[in-house]
C-alpha positions in Angstrom: 61.6 36.8 16.9 60.4 40.4 16.9 62.8 42.4 19.0 60.6 45.5 19.2 57.7 43.3 20.4 59.9 41.6 23.0 61.2 45.0 24.1 57.7 46.4 24.4 56.6 43.4 26.5 59.6 43.8 28.8 58.9 47.5 29.2 55.2 46.9 29.8 55.9 44.3 32.5 58.1 46.7 34.3 55.5 49.5 34.6 54.5 49.9 38.2 51.2 51.7 38.8 50.6 50.6 42.4 49.1 53.2 44.6 48.0 55.6 41.8 44.4 56.8 41.9 42.0 55.4 39.3 41.7 58.7 37.6 45.4 58.9 36.9 45.5 55.3 35.7 42.6 56.1 33.3 44.5 59.2 32.0 47.7 57.1 31.5 45.7 54.5 29.6 44.0 57.1 27.4 47.3 58.8 26.6 49.0 55.5 25.6 46.0 54.4 23.6 45.9 57.7 21.8 49.6 57.7 21.0 49.5 54.1 19.7 46.4 54.8 17.6 48.1 57.9 16.1 51.2 55.9 15.3 49.1 53.2 13.6 46.8 55.6 11.8 49.9 57.4 10.4 50.9 54.2 8.8 47.6 53.5 7.1 46.9 53.6 3.3 44.8 56.7 3.8 47.5 59.0 5.2 49.1 59.8 1.9 45.7 60.5 0.3 44.2 62.7 3.1 45.2 64.8 6.0 43.9 63.9 9.5 41.2 66.6 9.3 40.1 65.3 5.9 39.9 61.8 7.3 37.8 63.0 10.3 35.5 64.9 7.9 35.0 61.8 5.8 34.1 59.7 9.0 31.6 62.3 10.1 29.9 62.6 6.7 27.6 59.6 7.1 24.7 61.5 5.6 24.6 64.8 3.6 25.3 67.7 6.0 25.9 71.4 5.9 29.4 72.5 6.7 28.2 74.4 9.9 26.7 71.1 11.2 30.0 69.3 10.5 32.0 72.0 12.2 29.8 71.6 15.4 30.0 67.8 15.2 33.7 67.8 14.8 34.3 70.7 17.2 36.2 72.5 14.5 36.2 76.0 13.1 34.0 76.4 9.9 37.1 77.6 8.0 38.8 74.3 8.8 35.9 72.3 7.5 35.8 74.5 4.3 39.4 73.8 3.5 39.1 70.1 4.1 35.9 69.9 2.1 37.6 71.7 -0.8 40.4 69.2 -0.8 38.1 66.2 -0.6 36.0 67.6 -3.4 39.2 67.9 -5.6 40.0 64.3 -4.7 36.4 63.2 -5.8 35.5 62.0 -2.3 32.6 64.4 -1.8 30.4 66.8 -3.7 28.4 69.9 -2.8 24.6 69.9 -3.4 22.0 72.5 -2.9 20.0 72.0 0.3 16.5 71.2 -0.7 15.2 72.8 2.5 17.1 76.0 1.9 18.3 76.8 -1.7 20.8 79.3 -0.3 22.7 76.6 1.6 24.9 73.8 0.5 25.2 70.2 1.7 28.3 68.0 1.5 27.7 64.4 0.5 30.0 61.6 -0.3 30.6 60.4 -3.8 30.7 56.6 -4.5 34.5 56.8 -4.1 34.0 58.7 -0.8 31.6 56.1 0.5 33.9 53.2 -0.4 36.9 55.0 1.2 34.9 55.8 4.4 33.7 52.2 4.7 37.3 51.0 4.4 38.5 53.6 7.0 35.8 52.5 9.5 36.6 48.9 9.1 40.3 49.4 9.4 39.8 51.7 12.4 37.7 49.2 14.2 40.1 46.4 13.6 43.0 48.6 14.6 41.3 49.6 17.9 40.5 46.0 18.8 44.0 44.8 18.1 45.7 47.7 19.9 43.4 47.9 22.9 43.0 44.2 23.6 39.5 44.8 24.8 36.7 42.4 24.2 33.5 43.4 22.3 31.7 44.0 25.6 34.6 46.0 27.1 34.7 48.1 23.9 31.0 48.8 24.2 31.4 49.9 27.8 34.6 51.9 27.0 32.7 53.7 24.1 29.8 54.6 26.5 32.2 56.0 29.1 34.3 57.9 26.5 31.2 59.4 24.9 30.0 60.5 28.3 33.3 62.2 29.0 33.4 63.7 25.6 29.9 65.2 26.0 30.8 66.6 29.4 34.0 68.2 28.1 32.3 69.7 25.0 29.6 71.2 27.2 32.2 73.5 28.6 33.6 74.6 25.2 35.9 73.2 22.6 39.3 72.3 24.0 42.1 74.4 22.5 43.9 71.3 21.2 41.0 70.4 19.0 41.3 73.7 17.2 44.8 73.0 15.8 
């Protein structure tokens, strides 16, 4: 018998959210989901290989992109992207190529090793989310739509300070 699991089930059954507004319940759910995902992501095979910023960059690099484009997509400072890209290049996950549309600019693109690692990360991340959240496929689709809407609205007002760390 898994004592931690039993303890967690006991704690979960004692949580009383009666009378709280839907917005507060949503925030509590998001915080718990975030913390649990962070805990599980820290235990993945990728953590010793890459920092979280490097992992995020790899996920965003679905096609060759300029670093400025990645910085906007990731809501990060360009200098943060440059450092992560340098490290991923040293690890043979990505390479720099001249942009055919502007020979002065560089594109980042995944190497074969980077593509394989990215694919594994996406698969593991999806499996982890399904297991942790307990949401059905339809619920996950709806949650993704709502979370994307909230993300878009938030980013229209600027990058939150916590994303710059």
